[in-house]
C-alpha positions as YAML, in Angstrom:
chain: A
units: angstrom
residues:
- id: 1
  name: MET
  ca: [-14.22, -8.10, -20.75]
- id: 2
  name: PRO
  ca: [-11.00, -7.12, -18.95]
- id: 3
  name: ALA
  ca: [-8.13, -6.45, -21.31]
- id: 4
  name: ILE
  ca: [-4.45, -7.34, -21.12]
- id: 5
  name: ILE
  ca: [-2.17, -4.50, -22.23]
- id: 6
  name: HIS
  ca: [1.39, -5.35, -23.25]
- id: 7
  name: CYS
  ca: [4.30, -2.88, -23.16]
- id: 8
  name: ASP
  ca: [8.03, -2.63, -22.54]
- id: 9
  name: VAL
  ca: [7.95, -0.40, -19.44]
- id: 10
  name: ALA
  ca: [4.99, 0.50, -17.21]
- id: 11
  name: ILE
  ca: [5.33, 3.51, -14.91]
- id: 12
  name: VAL
  ca: [2.78, 3.47, -12.09]
- id: 13
  name: GLY
  ca: [2.10, 6.97, -10.77]
- id: 14
  name: GLY
  ca: [2.11, 10.08, -12.91]
- id: 15
  name: GLY
  ca: [3.67, 12.57, -10.51]
- id: 16
  name: LEU
  ca: [7.02, 14.28, -10.90]
- id: 17
  name: ALA
  ca: [9.16, 11.13, -10.64]
- id: 18
  name: GLY
  ca: [6.99, 9.12, -13.04]
- id: 19
  name: GLY
  ca: [6.66, 11.96, -15.52]
- id: 20
  name: LEU
  ca: [10.43, 12.55, -15.63]
- id: 21
  name: ILE
  ca: [11.12, 8.84, -16.18]
- id: 22
  name: ALA
  ca: [8.62, 8.78, -19.06]
- id: 23
  name: LEU
  ca: [10.22, 11.85, -20.68]
- id: 24
  name: ALA
  ca: [13.75, 10.49, -20.23]
- id: 25
  name: LEU
  ca: [12.87, 7.10, -21.71]
- id: 26
  name: ARG
  ca: [11.06, 8.69, -24.64]
- id: 27
  name: LYS
  ca: [14.07, 10.89, -25.40]
- id: 28
  name: LYS
  ca: [16.78, 8.24, -24.99]
- id: 29
  name: ARG
  ca: [14.83, 5.10, -25.99]
- id: 30
  name: PRO
  ca: [12.13, 6.21, -28.46]
- id: 31
  name: GLU
  ca: [11.64, 2.64, -29.72]
- id: 32
  name: LEU
  ca: [10.17, 1.52, -26.38]
- id: 33
  name: ASP
  ca: [6.47, 1.02, -25.81]
- id: 34
  name: ILE
  ca: [5.83, 2.91, -22.54]
- id: 35
  name: ARG
  ca: [2.71, 3.25, -20.39]
- id: 36
  name: ILE
  ca: [2.30, 5.77, -17.58]
- id: 37
  name: VAL
  ca: [-0.64, 5.01, -15.27]
- id: 38
  name: GLU
  ca: [-2.23, 7.71, -13.11]
- id: 39
  name: GLY
  ca: [-5.39, 7.53, -11.01]
- id: 40
  name: GLY
  ca: [-6.10, 11.24, -11.41]
- id: 41
  name: GLU
  ca: [-7.34, 12.90, -14.56]
- id: 42
  name: ARG
  ca: [-4.05, 14.65, -15.25]
- id: 43
  name: LEU
  ca: [-0.37, 14.03, -14.63]
- id: 44
  name: GLY
  ca: [1.40, 15.90, -11.86]
- id: 45
  name: GLY
  ca: [-1.67, 16.59, -9.75]
- id: 46
  name: ASN
  ca: [-1.84, 20.14, -8.39]
- id: 47
  name: HIS
  ca: [1.73, 21.11, -7.57]
- id: 48
  name: LEU
  ca: [4.49, 23.63, -8.03]
- id: 49
  name: TRP
  ca: [8.05, 22.28, -7.88]
- id: 50
  name: SER
  ca: [10.93, 24.71, -7.41]
- id: 51
  name: PHE
  ca: [14.65, 24.07, -7.56]
- id: 52
  name: PHE
  ca: [18.04, 25.76, -7.69]
- id: 53
  name: ALA
  ca: [20.09, 25.59, -10.88]
- id: 54
  name: SER
  ca: [22.82, 23.76, -8.96]
- id: 55
  name: ASP
  ca: [20.36, 20.98, -8.00]
- id: 56
  name: VAL
  ca: [20.55, 19.61, -11.55]
- id: 57
  name: ALA
  ca: [23.83, 18.62, -13.19]
- id: 58
  name: ALA
  ca: [24.66, 20.24, -16.52]
- id: 59
  name: ALA
  ca: [24.42, 16.83, -18.22]
- id: 60
  name: ASP
  ca: [20.81, 16.46, -17.03]
- id: 61
  name: ARG
  ca: [19.42, 19.90, -17.82]
- id: 62
  name: TRP
  ca: [17.95, 18.73, -21.12]
- id: 63
  name: LEU
  ca: [15.37, 16.82, -19.10]
- id: 64
  name: VAL
  ca: [14.05, 19.68, -16.96]
- id: 65
  name: ALA
  ca: [14.59, 22.71, -19.23]
- id: 66
  name: PRO
  ca: [11.39, 22.15, -21.30]
- id: 67
  name: LEU
  ca: [9.33, 21.90, -18.09]
- id: 68
  name: ILE
  ca: [10.32, 25.22, -16.54]
- id: 69
  name: SER
  ca: [7.50, 27.73, -16.17]
- id: 70
  name: TYR
  ca: [9.40, 30.53, -14.39]
- id: 71
  name: GLY
  ca: [13.05, 31.40, -13.75]
- id: 72
  name: TRP
  ca: [15.07, 33.97, -11.82]
- id: 73
  name: THR
  ca: [18.78, 34.77, -11.37]
- id: 74
  name: ARG
  ca: [18.70, 35.72, -7.66]
- id: 75
  name: TYR
  ca: [16.67, 35.01, -4.56]
- id: 76
  name: ASP
  ca: [16.24, 36.54, -1.09]
- id: 77
  name: VAL
  ca: [16.18, 35.22, 2.48]
- id: 78
  name: VAL
  ca: [15.15, 37.30, 5.48]
- id: 79
  name: PHE
  ca: [15.56, 36.49, 9.19]
- id: 80
  name: PRO
  ca: [15.11, 38.60, 12.32]
- id: 81
  name: GLY
  ca: [18.85, 39.28, 12.49]
- id: 82
  name: HIS
  ca: [20.01, 38.71, 8.93]
- id: 83
  name: ALA
  ca: [18.91, 39.38, 5.34]
- id: 84
  name: ARG
  ca: [20.67, 38.32, 2.15]
- id: 85
  name: THR
  ca: [20.32, 38.22, -1.61]
- id: 86
  name: LEU
  ca: [22.01, 35.22, -3.20]
- id: 87
  name: LYS
  ca: [23.05, 35.11, -6.85]
- id: 88
  name: ALA
  ca: [21.81, 31.73, -8.05]
- id: 89
  name: GLY
  ca: [19.46, 30.42, -10.70]
- id: 90
  name: TYR
  ca: [16.08, 29.48, -9.30]
- id: 91
  name: TYR
  ca: [13.26, 27.84, -11.28]
- id: 92
  name: ALA
  ca: [9.68, 26.66, -10.91]
- id: 93
  name: ILE
  ca: [7.77, 23.90, -12.71]
- id: 94
  name: GLU
  ca: [3.97, 23.86, -12.75]
- id: 95
  name: SER
  ca: [2.14, 20.54, -12.78]
- id: 96
  name: ASP
  ca: [0.08, 21.68, -15.78]
- id: 97
  name: ARG
  ca: [3.32, 22.07, -17.71]
- id: 98
  name: LEU
  ca: [4.47, 18.56, -16.76]
- id: 99
  name: ASP
  ca: [1.14, 17.13, -17.92]
- id: 100
  name: GLN
  ca: [1.37, 19.04, -21.21]
- id: 101
  name: MET
  ca: [4.95, 18.00, -22.00]
- id: 102
  name: VAL
  ca: [4.47, 14.30, -21.20]
- id: 103
  name: ARG
  ca: [1.33, 14.15, -23.35]
- id: 104
  name: ALA
  ca: [3.17, 15.90, -26.17]
- id: 105
  name: ALA
  ca: [6.09, 13.45, -25.98]
- id: 106
  name: LEU
  ca: [4.15, 10.18, -25.75]
- id: 107
  name: PRO
  ca: [1.48, 8.70, -28.04]
- id: 108
  name: PRO
  ca: [-2.07, 9.12, -26.64]
- id: 109
  name: ARG
  ca: [-2.45, 5.44, -25.73]
- id: 110
  name: ALA
  ca: [0.66, 5.64, -23.52]
- id: 111
  name: VAL
  ca: [-0.84, 8.17, -21.08]
- id: 112
  name: MET
  ca: [-3.37, 6.25, -19.00]
- id: 113
  name: THR
  ca: [-4.92, 8.87, -16.71]
- id: 114
  name: GLY
  ca: [-8.05, 8.15, -14.69]
- id: 115
  name: ARG
  ca: [-6.86, 4.53, -14.30]
- id: 116
  name: LYS
  ca: [-6.24, 3.56, -10.68]
- id: 117
  name: ALA
  ca: [-3.68, 0.84, -10.04]
- id: 118
  name: LEU
  ca: [-4.60, -1.68, -7.35]
- id: 119
  name: GLY
  ca: [-1.21, -3.37, -7.28]
- id: 120
  name: ALA
  ca: [2.12, -3.68, -9.04]
- id: 121
  name: SER
  ca: [4.70, -6.43, -9.33]
- id: 122
  name: ALA
  ca: [8.02, -6.47, -11.17]
- id: 123
  name: ARG
  ca: [6.30, -7.22, -14.49]
- id: 124
  name: ALA
  ca: [2.58, -6.54, -14.08]
- id: 125
  name: VAL
  ca: [0.07, -3.89, -12.97]
- id: 126
  name: VAL
  ca: [-3.50, -4.67, -11.97]
- id: 127
  name: LEU
  ca: [-5.99, -1.85, -12.60]
- id: 128
  name: ALA
  ca: [-9.16, -1.13, -10.64]
- id: 129
  name: ASP
  ca: [-11.34, -1.59, -13.74]
- id: 130
  name: GLY
  ca: [-10.10, -5.17, -14.16]
- id: 131
  name: ASP
  ca: [-7.59, -4.53, -16.92]
- id: 132
  name: ARG
  ca: [-4.03, -5.78, -16.50]
- id: 133
  name: ILE
  ca: [-0.74, -4.45, -17.85]
- id: 134
  name: GLU
  ca: [1.98, -6.97, -18.60]
- id: 135
  name: ALA
  ca: [5.33, -5.27, -19.08]
- id: 136
  name: GLY
  ca: [8.97, -6.12, -19.49]
- id: 137
  name: GLY
  ca: [9.52, -4.00, -16.37]
- id: 138
  name: VAL
  ca: [7.42, -1.97, -13.92]
- id: 139
  name: ILE
  ca: [8.49, 1.12, -11.94]
- id: 140
  name: ASP
  ca: [6.27, 2.11, -9.00]
- id: 141
  name: CYS
  ca: [6.13, 5.88, -8.38]
- id: 142
  name: ARG
  ca: [2.84, 6.09, -6.47]
- id: 143
  name: GLY
  ca: [4.00, 8.08, -3.46]
- id: 144
  name: PRO
  ca: [5.34, 7.08, -0.03]
- id: 145
  name: GLY
  ca: [5.51, 3.55, 1.29]
- id: 146
  name: ASN
  ca: [5.01, 2.82, 4.99]
- id: 147
  name: LEU
  ca: [6.45, 5.95, 6.57]
- id: 148
  name: SER
  ca: [6.21, 4.40, 10.04]
- id: 149
  name: GLN
  ca: [9.43, 2.56, 9.15]
- id: 150
  name: LEU
  ca: [11.25, 5.91, 9.21]
- id: 151
  name: GLU
  ca: [11.88, 8.32, 12.07]
- id: 152
  name: LEU
  ca: [10.31, 11.53, 10.82]
- id: 153
  name: GLY
  ca: [9.46, 15.13, 11.44]
- id: 154
  name: TRP
  ca: [7.38, 17.05, 8.93]
- id: 155
  name: GLN
  ca: [7.48, 20.10, 6.71]
- id: 156
  name: LYS
  ca: [3.91, 21.33, 6.10]
- id: 157
  name: PHE
  ca: [2.75, 24.03, 3.75]
- id: 158
  name: LEU
  ca: [-0.19, 25.73, 2.07]
- id: 159
  name: GLY
  ca: [0.41, 27.86, -1.00]
- id: 160
  name: ARG
  ca: [-1.92, 30.20, -2.89]
- id: 161
  name: GLU
  ca: [-1.47, 31.86, -6.26]
- id: 162
  name: PHE
  ca: [-3.04, 35.32, -6.27]
- id: 163
  name: ALA
  ca: [-4.21, 37.73, -8.91]
- id: 164
  name: LEU
  ca: [-3.42, 41.19, -7.55]
- id: 165
  name: ALA
  ca: [-5.16, 44.53, -7.79]
- id: 166
  name: GLU
  ca: [-1.83, 46.40, -8.10]
- id: 167
  name: PRO
  ca: [1.77, 45.37, -8.83]
- id: 168
  name: HIS
  ca: [3.53, 43.76, -5.85]
- id: 169
  name: PRO
  ca: [6.91, 45.00, -4.53]
- id: 170
  name: LEU
  ca: [8.90, 41.75, -4.87]
- id: 171
  name: LYS
  ca: [11.81, 41.87, -7.30]
- id: 172
  name: ARG
  ca: [12.77, 38.19, -7.03]
- id: 173
  name: PRO
  ca: [11.79, 35.03, -5.12]
- id: 174
  name: LEU
  ca: [11.66, 35.30, -1.36]
- id: 175
  name: VAL
  ca: [12.70, 31.75, -0.51]
- id: 176
  name: MET
  ca: [12.54, 32.28, 3.26]
- id: 177
  name: ASP
  ca: [10.94, 35.08, 5.25]
- id: 178
  name: ALA
  ca: [11.49, 33.95, 8.82]
- id: 179
  name: THR
  ca: [10.60, 37.32, 10.35]
- id: 180
  name: VAL
  ca: [7.04, 36.01, 10.77]
- id: 181
  name: ALA
  ca: [5.77, 34.78, 14.13]
- id: 182
  name: GLN
  ca: [7.13, 31.31, 14.85]
- id: 183
  name: ALA
  ca: [4.45, 28.64, 15.28]
- id: 184
  name: ASP
  ca: [4.76, 24.93, 16.19]
- id: 185
  name: GLY
  ca: [8.34, 24.71, 14.94]
- id: 186
  name: TYR
  ca: [10.41, 26.67, 12.44]
- id: 187
  name: ARG
  ca: [8.08, 28.75, 10.25]
- id: 188
  name: PHE
  ca: [8.68, 30.92, 7.19]
- id: 189
  name: VAL
  ca: [6.80, 32.45, 4.28]
- id: 190
  name: TYR
  ca: [7.85, 31.66, 0.70]
- id: 191
  name: ALA
  ca: [6.86, 33.94, -2.18]
- id: 192
  name: LEU
  ca: [7.38, 33.73, -5.95]
- id: 193
  name: PRO
  ca: [6.69, 36.73, -8.22]
- id: 194
  name: PHE
  ca: [5.22, 35.16, -11.36]
- id: 195
  name: ALA
  ca: [4.32, 38.52, -12.89]
- id: 196
  name: ALA
  ca: [3.73, 42.12, -11.78]
- id: 197
  name: THR
  ca: [0.20, 41.27, -10.67]
- id: 198
  name: ARG
  ca: [0.62, 37.52, -10.09]
- id: 199
  name: LEU
  ca: [2.12, 36.24, -6.85]
- id: 200
  name: PHE
  ca: [2.46, 32.81, -5.28]
- id: 201
  name: VAL
  ca: [2.65, 32.87, -1.47]
- id: 202
  name: GLU
  ca: [3.21, 29.82, 0.71]
- id: 203
  name: ASP
  ca: [3.18, 29.47, 4.49]
- id: 204
  name: THR
  ca: [5.58, 26.70, 5.51]
- id: 205
  name: TYR
  ca: [6.57, 25.30, 8.87]
- id: 206
  name: TYR
  ca: [8.42, 22.38, 10.39]
- id: 207
  name: SER
  ca: [6.42, 20.34, 12.84]
- id: 208
  name: ASP
  ca: [6.46, 17.19, 14.96]
- id: 209
  name: THR
  ca: [3.11, 16.03, 13.55]
- id: 210
  name: PRO
  ca: [1.79, 15.63, 9.97]
- id: 211
  name: GLU
  ca: [-1.66, 17.18, 10.49]
- id: 212
  name: ILE
  ca: [-2.24, 20.46, 8.68]
- id: 213
  name: ASP
  ca: [-4.64, 23.28, 9.65]
- id: 214
  name: ALA
  ca: [-5.52, 24.79, 6.27]
- id: 215
  name: PRO
  ca: [-7.75, 27.65, 7.57]
- id: 216
  name: ALA
  ca: [-4.99, 28.78, 9.94]
- id: 217
  name: LEU
  ca: [-2.42, 28.82, 7.13]
- id: 218
  name: ARG
  ca: [-4.75, 30.81, 4.85]
- id: 219
  name: ALA
  ca: [-5.17, 33.36, 7.63]
- id: 220
  name: ARG
  ca: [-1.39, 33.59, 8.07]
- id: 221
  name: ILE
  ca: [-0.94, 34.27, 4.36]
- id: 222
  name: ASP
  ca: [-3.62, 36.98, 4.49]
- id: 223
  name: ASP
  ca: [-1.81, 38.59, 7.43]
- id: 224
  name: TRP
  ca: [1.51, 38.51, 5.55]
- id: 225
  name: LEU
  ca: [-0.06, 40.17, 2.51]
- id: 226
  name: ALA
  ca: [-1.84, 42.78, 4.60]
- id: 227
  name: ALA
  ca: [1.39, 43.69, 6.42]
- id: 228
  name: ARG
  ca: [2.93, 44.48, 3.03]
- id: 229
  name: ARG
  ca: [-0.17, 46.24, 1.73]
- id: 230
  name: ILE
  ca: [-0.55, 43.78, -1.12]
- id: 231
  name: GLU
  ca: [-4.17, 43.71, -2.26]
- id: 232
  name: THR
  ca: [-5.54, 40.60, -3.95]
- id: 233
  name: GLU
  ca: [-8.36, 40.23, -6.47]
- id: 234
  name: GLY
  ca: [-8.71, 36.45, -6.31]
- id: 235
  name: VAL
  ca: [-7.07, 33.07, -5.77]
- id: 236
  name: ALA
  ca: [-6.10, 31.31, -8.99]
- id: 237
  name: ARG
  ca: [-4.86, 28.12, -7.36]
- id: 238
  name: GLU
  ca: [-4.19, 26.56, -3.97]
- id: 239
  name: GLU
  ca: [-2.10, 23.59, -2.93]
- id: 240
  name: THR
  ca: [-1.19, 21.92, 0.33]
- id: 241
  name: GLY
  ca: [1.53, 19.44, 1.17]
- id: 242
  name: VAL
  ca: [3.18, 17.52, 3.98]
- id: 243
  name: LEU
  ca: [6.79, 16.47, 3.32]
- id: 244
  name: PRO
  ca: [8.74, 13.99, 5.47]
- id: 245
  name: VAL
  ca: [11.91, 15.15, 7.24]
- id: 246
  name: ALA
  ca: [14.03, 12.08, 7.96]
- id: 247
  name: MET
  ca: [16.01, 11.69, 11.18]
- id: 248
  name: GLY
  ca: [16.55, 7.92, 10.94]
- id: 249
  name: GLY
  ca: [14.81, 4.62, 10.41]
- id: 250
  name: ASP
  ca: [15.23, 1.34, 8.58]
- id: 251
  name: PHE
  ca: [15.64, 2.05, 4.88]
- id: 252
  name: GLU
  ca: [15.41, -1.56, 3.72]
- id: 253
  name: GLU
  ca: [12.17, -2.19, 5.60]
- id: 254
  name: TYR
  ca: [10.79, 1.02, 4.18]
- id: 255
  name: TRP
  ca: [11.72, -0.12, 0.68]
- id: 256
  name: ARG
  ca: [10.03, -3.49, 1.13]
- id: 257
  name: SER
  ca: [6.89, -1.82, 2.49]
- id: 258
  name: GLY
  ca: [6.32, -0.23, -0.91]
- id: 259
  name: GLY
  ca: [6.47, -3.56, -2.75]
- id: 260
  name: ASN
  ca: [9.06, -6.30, -2.40]
- id: 261
  name: ARG
  ca: [11.37, -6.76, -5.41]
- id: 262
  name: VAL
  ca: [9.57, -4.01, -7.36]
- id: 263
  name: ALA
  ca: [11.46, -1.08, -8.90]
- id: 264
  name: LYS
  ca: [10.58, 2.26, -7.33]
- id: 265
  name: ALA
  ca: [11.22, 5.97, -7.76]
- id: 266
  name: GLY
  ca: [10.40, 9.22, -5.98]
- id: 267
  name: MET
  ca: [9.06, 9.19, -2.43]
- id: 268
  name: ARG
  ca: [8.25, 5.48, -2.72]
- id: 269
  name: ALA
  ca: [11.97, 4.84, -3.10]
- id: 270
  name: GLY
  ca: [12.83, 7.07, -0.13]
- id: 271
  name: LEU
  ca: [14.44, 9.53, -2.53]
- id: 272
  name: PHE
  ca: [14.05, 12.92, -0.89]
- id: 273
  name: HIS
  ca: [16.37, 15.35, 0.86]
- id: 274
  name: PRO
  ca: [16.28, 14.33, 4.54]
- id: 275
  name: LEU
  ca: [16.07, 17.91, 5.83]
- id: 276
  name: THR
  ca: [13.93, 19.67, 3.22]
- id: 277
  name: GLY
  ca: [11.79, 16.78, 1.95]
- id: 278
  name: TYR
  ca: [12.37, 17.92, -1.65]
- id: 279
  name: SER
  ca: [12.56, 15.16, -4.24]
- id: 280
  name: LEU
  ca: [13.17, 16.89, -7.61]
- id: 281
  name: PRO
  ca: [16.99, 16.55, -7.77]
- id: 282
  name: ASP
  ca: [16.81, 12.80, -7.12]
- id: 283
  name: ALA
  ca: [13.90, 12.39, -9.53]
- id: 284
  name: VAL
  ca: [15.96, 13.96, -12.32]
- id: 285
  name: ARG
  ca: [19.07, 11.91, -11.58]
- id: 286
  name: LEU
  ca: [17.26, 8.58, -11.34]
- id: 287
  name: ALA
  ca: [15.25, 9.24, -14.52]
- id: 288
  name: ARG
  ca: [18.49, 9.71, -16.41]
- id: 289
  name: VAL
  ca: [20.04, 6.60, -14.83]
- id: 290
  name: ILE
  ca: [17.01, 4.51, -15.85]
- id: 291
  name: ALA
  ca: [17.02, 5.89, -19.40]
- id: 292
  name: ASP
  ca: [20.71, 5.00, -19.76]
- id: 293
  name: ALA
  ca: [20.25, 1.42, -18.50]
- id: 294
  name: SER
  ca: [20.71, -1.40, -21.01]
- id: 295
  name: ASP
  ca: [18.42, -3.85, -19.17]
- id: 296
  name: LEU
  ca: [14.89, -2.61, -18.37]
- id: 297
  name: SER
  ca: [13.45, -5.92, -17.26]
- id: 298
  name: GLY
  ca: [11.59, -5.99, -13.95]
- id: 299
  name: PRO
  ca: [14.36, -7.68, -11.90]
- id: 300
  name: ALA
  ca: [17.07, -5.46, -13.40]
- id: 301
  name: LEU
  ca: [15.05, -2.30, -12.76]
- id: 302
  name: HIS
  ca: [14.57, -3.36, -9.15]
- id: 303
  name: GLU
  ca: [18.29, -3.89, -8.64]
- id: 304
  name: LEU
  ca: [19.07, -0.58, -10.35]
- id: 305
  name: THR
  ca: [16.61, 1.56, -8.41]
- id: 306
  name: PHE
  ca: [17.14, -0.20, -5.08]
- id: 307
  name: GLY
  ca: [20.90, 0.14, -5.37]
- id: 308
  name: TYR
  ca: [20.65, 3.81, -6.29]
- id: 309
  name: ALA
  ca: [18.23, 4.64, -3.46]
- id: 310
  name: ARG
  ca: [20.18, 2.68, -0.85]
- id: 311
  name: ARG
  ca: [23.40, 4.47, -1.76]
- id: 312
  name: GLN
  ca: [21.72, 7.85, -1.38]
- id: 313
  name: TRP
  ca: [20.31, 6.86, 2.03]
- id: 314
  name: GLN
  ca: [23.74, 5.73, 3.22]
- id: 315
  name: ARG
  ca: [25.41, 8.92, 1.99]
- id: 316
  name: ARG
  ca: [22.91, 11.22, 3.69]
- id: 317
  name: GLY
  ca: [23.45, 10.42, 7.35]
- id: 318
  name: PHE
  ca: [24.82, 13.96, 7.77]
- id: 319
  name: TYR
  ca: [21.52, 15.52, 6.70]
- id: 320
  name: ARG
  ca: [19.52, 13.17, 8.93]
- id: 321
  name: MET
  ca: [21.74, 14.20, 11.83]
- id: 322
  name: LEU
  ca: [21.03, 17.88, 11.09]
- id: 323
  name: ALA
  ca: [17.30, 17.13, 10.94]
- id: 324
  name: ALA
  ca: [17.55, 15.46, 14.34]
- id: 325
  name: MET
  ca: [19.40, 18.49, 15.72]
- id: 326
  name: LEU
  ca: [16.70, 20.80, 14.40]
- id: 327
  name: PHE
  ca: [13.86, 18.79, 15.92]
- id: 328
  name: ARG
  ca: [15.46, 17.47, 19.09]
- id: 329
  name: ALA
  ca: [18.15, 19.93, 20.14]
- id: 330
  name: ALA
  ca: [16.51, 23.25, 19.29]
- id: 331
  name: GLU
  ca: [13.52, 24.67, 21.13]
- id: 332
  name: PRO
  ca: [10.59, 25.15, 18.71]
- id: 333
  name: GLN
  ca: [10.60, 28.96, 19.00]
- id: 334
  name: GLU
  ca: [14.37, 29.08, 18.46]
- id: 335
  name: ARG
  ca: [14.68, 26.79, 15.45]
- id: 336
  name: TYR
  ca: [14.84, 29.74, 13.06]
- id: 337
  name: ARG
  ca: [18.28, 30.56, 14.49]
- id: 338
  name: VAL
  ca: [19.66, 27.34, 12.99]
- id: 339
  name: LEU
  ca: [18.67, 28.47, 9.49]
- id: 340
  name: GLU
  ca: [19.66, 32.07, 10.13]
- id: 341
  name: ARG
  ca: [23.17, 30.91, 10.98]
- id: 342
  name: PHE
  ca: [23.23, 28.57, 7.97]
- id: 343
  name: TYR
  ca: [22.41, 31.43, 5.59]
- id: 344
  name: ARG
  ca: [25.46, 33.36, 6.75]
- id: 345
  name: LEU
  ca: [27.70, 30.69, 5.21]
- id: 346
  name: ASP
  ca: [29.32, 30.58, 1.76]
- id: 347
  name: ALA
  ca: [26.88, 30.64, -1.17]
- id: 348
  name: GLY
  ca: [28.55, 27.62, -2.79]
- id: 349
  name: LEU
  ca: [28.18, 25.64, 0.42]
- id: 350
  name: ILE
  ca: [24.47, 26.51, 0.53]
- id: 351
  name: ALA
  ca: [23.99, 25.40, -3.08]
- id: 352
  name: ARG
  ca: [25.77, 22.08, -2.51]
- id: 353
  name: PHE
  ca: [23.71, 21.49, 0.63]
- id: 354
  name: TYR
  ca: [20.38, 21.73, -1.20]
- id: 355
  name: ALA
  ca: [21.71, 19.48, -3.96]
- id: 356
  name: SER
  ca: [22.73, 16.85, -1.32]
- id: 357
  name: GLN
  ca: [26.33, 17.27, -2.51]
- id: 358
  name: SER
  ca: [27.99, 18.70, 0.63]
- id: 359
  name: SER
  ca: [31.76, 18.15, 0.78]
- id: 360
  name: LEU
  ca: [33.58, 17.09, 3.94]
- id: 361
  name: LEU
  ca: [34.74, 20.68, 4.36]
- id: 362
  name: ASP
  ca: [31.15, 21.90, 3.94]
- id: 363
  name: ARG
  ca: [29.97, 19.52, 6.64]
- id: 364
  name: ALA
  ca: [32.68, 20.64, 9.03]
- id: 365
  name: ARG
  ca: [31.83, 24.28, 8.38]
- id: 366
  name: VAL
  ca: [28.14, 23.69, 9.13]
- id: 367
  name: LEU
  ca: [28.97, 22.05, 12.46]
- id: 368
  name: VAL
  ca: [31.88, 24.15, 13.78]
- id: 369
  name: GLY
  ca: [31.47, 27.17, 16.00]
- id: 370
  name: LYS
  ca: [28.85, 27.82, 18.61]
- id: 371
  name: PRO
  ca: [25.62, 26.14, 17.50]
- id: 372
  name: PRO
  ca: [22.36, 28.10, 17.98]
- id: 373
  name: VAL
  ca: [21.05, 25.23, 20.13]
- id: 374
  name: PRO
  ca: [21.91, 24.03, 23.67]
- id: 375
  name: VAL
  ca: [25.37, 22.48, 23.44]
- id: 376
  name: GLY
  ca: [24.68, 19.47, 25.68]
- id: 377
  name: ARG
  ca: [21.51, 18.59, 23.82]
- id: 378
  name: ALA
  ca: [23.25, 19.01, 20.43]
- id: 379
  name: LEU
  ca: [26.11, 16.70, 21.45]
- id: 380
  name: ASN
  ca: [23.64, 14.07, 22.63]
- id: 381
  name: VAL
  ca: [21.75, 14.21, 19.32]
- id: 382
  name: VAL
  ca: [24.98, 13.97, 17.30]
- id: 383
  name: SER
  ca: [26.12, 10.96, 19.36]
- id: 384
  name: ASN
  ca: [22.82, 9.13, 18.90]
- id: 385
  name: ALA
  ca: [22.70, 9.97, 15.18]
- id: 386
  name: ALA
  ca: [26.24, 8.62, 14.69]
- id: 387
  name: LYS
  ca: [25.23, 5.35, 16.34]
- id: 388
  name: GLY
  ca: [22.21, 5.12, 14.06]
- id: 389
  name: VAL
  ca: [24.36, 5.61, 10.97]
- id: 390
  name: ALA
  ca: [26.77, 2.92, 12.15]
- id: 391
  name: ILE
  ca: [23.95, 0.45, 12.76]
- id: 392
  name: ARG
  ca: [21.70, 1.10, 9.77]
- id: 393
  name: GLY
  ca: [23.86, 2.83, 7.18]
- id: 394
  name: THR
  ca: [26.23, -0.01, 6.38]
- id: 395
  name: LYS
  ca: [23.85, -2.76, 5.33]
...
């Protein structure tokens, strides 16, 4: 017989956003009966999330610190005409670690893996096996809503973690190696030195389409390793991903597409950096906001998460404009010049940019001077983007 499960808060989707909300609630509100529902057999899936120290406010570091698998104090970027080492904390979280820490924090009955959710409302979740969860409030974190409501480009990647025959030469993370042949749009290789004989290498590129050619990306990674005479003994793990890069769209329609009047977090809430697609900084901030809320009922959670996500969308028109410039004003083979120029700017400006905290002065500095794109095309994109912000950003 189908069962009815009662709880205070049900989190649907056990990825990064859902896991962080569960951890934050457990820490700040230990008296609550929480359920986290995930269709897969483990939380977090098969992912590696990386972030800069400046992406997370000092007041929120308690939430992510226990999850960190690797950390460094500097990172490198390399372009055809520019190379730089930046002094900044850089960290990586493995999905296995997220799964471990959430299970350690919550009672066993609270972690409902292998349980697919068919639907969620503000106060209930219907599971594929016929069971039903009735909660004081529900938060849907199951991934994107209807992305056709947004005007998007894409960041696509394939990453492989290698066991090596000999120690590799990397001293710190190589966040962007754009000296590689450009393909489709802006392309770079990303490499993290986990240990002397353990290396994570990812081929990443910006593209106008979401389809990914995994064999081609594996071959590119092999070529990059061979060019550096890095010999591998085996592949410990592989992951692929396609992240949205937002140039515009109707935020409120996107929100409704993921469930009307239902609280949301993560990609389902449209909470990602418009130009990079990264969602960790927002996931941390919203988890803390939810944990600090006095009213966790379904309607209150909807108003809280919708209000938070809408404010972020309205504040990020600048980043959507830059995404539009990258995709529409720059020729595909020349897009790397946009990032090469960006990485010549002040280190503090770069850090604030990735944290979605650019000041007015930062924004002016990014835009002034001769842009590495055709001027007429850039002005046209900026004009159209400004109109889009005026129409859709003030609802």
